[in-house]
N, C-alpha and C positions, 0 to 999 in steps of 0.2 A: 961604653954602655952607661946608661943613666945611673945615678946614685940611689934611686928609689927602687926597692924590690917589691913593693906592694902599694896599694892605695887606689883611689879612683882615677879614671881616665880624665885628665885635665885639658888635653889638647887633641882635637880631631882635625885631620887634614883631608879635604875633598879633592879628588883628582878626576876631572871629567875626561872620558876616553871614548872616542869614536874611531873604530878601526885602528887601534893603537897596538896591535899585536907585535909590530916590529920594534916600537920604541919603549913599550911599557915595562918589559923585564928590567932593562937597565935603569929606567927611571925609578921603579919601585925599589930596586936595590939601593940606589943612592939615597932615596928618601927614608927608607927603613933604617939604614945605618945612621943617618943624621938624627932621626927622632930617637933612636935608642941611646944616643949620646947625651940627650937632654936630661936635666934633673927632674923631669916630670914624666908621668906615664902618658903615652900618646897612642893613637890609633889612626889608621888610614881608611878612608871610604873611597873606593873607585866606583864611579858612576858609568856604567856601560850605556852609552847613548846610541841605542839601536844599531850596534855594530853588526857587521856581516862577516867578520873574520873571527879569529880565536881569542879576542880580547877577554871575554867572560871566562873562558877556560883557563887562561893564564892566571886570572885573579883567584879562581877556585883552587887551583893547584899551588898557589903561592905559599911558601914557607919562609919565614924570616924572623927577625928579632922583634918586630912589633906586629900586633894583629892587623889584618886587612879584611874589610868587609866589602861585599859587592852590593850595589844598588842598581836596579835596572830602570832606565828611563826610555820609554818608547816614543816620547815626543822629541822631534828633531831639534837640534840647536844647542850650542854650548851653554847659553843662558838657561835653558830648560834643564840641562844636566846639572849645572851648578846649583840651581834652585832645589832640585830633587835631593842633591847631596847635603846641602845645608839644612834642609828640613828633616833629614834623617839623623842629624847630630844631636847629642845630648850634653856634651862637655861645656864647661864654663868658658873655654876659649876655642875658637874654630878658625879655620882658614881654608883657602883653596889655592892650588897651583897647577900649572900645565904639566902634562905627562912627560914632556921632553926635558923638564927640570932645567930650563934655560937660565933661571936665576940661581946663582951660587947659594947652596943651602947653608953655608956658614952664617948667613944673615939670620938664621933661625934663633941664634943666641940673642941677638939684638931685639928681635920680635918678642921673644918670651919675656925679656926684661921690661919692655914697654907695656906689654899686656899685664904683667904683674904690678906695674906702677899705676894701672887704671886707665891706660889709653884705650878708648873704645874701638878705634879703627886704625890699623897700621898697614900701610901699603908700600910696596917697593916702587921706587921711581927711577926710571932710567934717565930722567932729566934732572935729577939731583946733581948739584955741582961736584959731589964727591963720588958719583957712580962711575963705574968702569963698564963701558959698553963696547963689545967686540963684534965686528962684522954685522952691523945692524941692517941687514936685508938690502933691498934695492933702494936707490935714492928716491924713487917715486913713492915707495911705501913709507919711507922715513918722513918725507914731506907731508904725505897724507896723514900720518899719525900726529905730527905736530899741529897741523891745521885742525884736525878733529878735536884734539885736546884743548885748543884755544876756544873752540866753539862751545865747549861744555863746562869750562871752569866754574862759571857761576852756579852751576847745578850741583857741583861736587865738592864744595868747600874750598875751592881754589887749588886743588891738587893738580900738578902739571902733567901727570902721566896716569891716565885712567886705565890704560890697556895692558899694563904690565901684569902678567898672571901670577901675582904673589901678594895676596891680600889676607888680612887677619882681622878678627873681630871678637868683641865680647859675645859669647854664645847667644844669650837671649836677644841681643840686638840683631845679630845676624839672622836668627830664625824669624824675627818679626819683619825685618827688611826683605828677606827672601819670600815670605808669605805674600807680600804685596808686589813681588816682581812679575811683570807681564812680558818683558822683552825676552824672547827665546834665542835671539841671534847674538852676534858678536858685540853689539852695543849694550849688552846687559850690564856690564860693569858700571856704566854711567847711571843707570836706573838704580842699581843696588847701592852705590855710594850716595846717590841723591836721597834714597829712602832712609839711609842712616843719618845724613845731615838734617833731613826734615825732622828727625826725632831728637835733634839737639846734639848729635855726636860730632866732635872734632875729628879731623882726619890728620894723622901723623904720617908724613912721607919720610922714608929712610933711603939711604944710598944702597945700591946693590951692585954686584958684579953680574953682568948679563951677557950671555953668548948666544948669538943667533943659531938656531938649530934648523937643519933641513927637514922638510916634511910638514911645514905648517899648512893647515887646512884653510887659512884665510887667503882670499884672492882679491886684490884691489879691483880687478875688472868685474868679478862676479858679485862681490859683496858690498862695494862702496855705496851703491844706490840704496840697498836695503838698510845699511847703517844710517844713512841720512833720513830715511823714512822713519826708522825706529827712534832716532833722536827727536824728530818733530813730534812723534807720539808721546815720548817721555816728557817733552816740554808742555804738551797739551795737558797731560795728566798732572803736571806740577803747577798748572794754572798759567802757563805761558811766561813765567818770570823766574828769577832766582829763588831757590828755596831758602838759601842762607848764604850771604856773601862773606864768608870768613876764609881767610887764607889758611892753607894747610901749614902745619908746623913741621919744619924740617928737623928731624931728630939729630942731635949732635953725637952720633955714634959712628964708628969707623965701618967702612964697607969691608967685607971679607969675601981674599981670593977664595792639593791635599798631599800629606806627606807619604812617601812611598815606604813600604816595609823594607827594612835592610836585611840582607842575607849575609850572615857571617860565614865566610867561606875559607878563611885562613886564620888560624890562631897562631900565637907565638909558639915557636919551637920549644920543646921542654927545656926549662932552665934559662930561657931568653925572654927578652921583650917585656920584662916587668919593671923596667927602669923608667 
């Protein structure tokens, strides 16, 4: 458990969730325990992205070591859900991650240290030379991810992996960048990072331990064309050229094995979650 027993919430984590009733309980359990161990007070915001299963009910009933809030997003798309969640934050540091917790949460210690040092954007990168990537999906999907990231590097400050669902920001920067976000689908990460770079922010890439999880909603066959169209639109909004051609700095830290109204649906259990 964290060493702080009181004080303001300094870190808020957004988890987009569409029909995640099957994976969300385990993911929330892992995330809550990891956040409770940090030396700052933290909260979780789960964005229910027009789910048709019991996702919202799970969040409402959740009891754990850190508070969990529910935000509803009726607009489809992961980008729309993350935008809604970031705009619902208030903390000085914010981030988002996938409900499957594919990225080892031990990296949160490194993230927190970098945010405290004033790094405005910290992203997990599976292409970092010290990352450990286990069972990275099908070869065609892996090749597609590499090609996609090469196409967008000039827009996102040189970071080699834009699609790892493990990103953190200075809160005011994240909220400003999210307010300008127009991409609702899977390419939203590119526009969000580009919006940060356009505002003068450096992107710090860190190594992660990442494990492929079953149940991903991304399909190469169904979503690739939409991603390419979204990328063209992002470039058009950026004026057709690079916003800022600065390489992301790889952190020398070890890898470890309109705004919606937020509905507070789960508070910390008595005597817990104040760390």
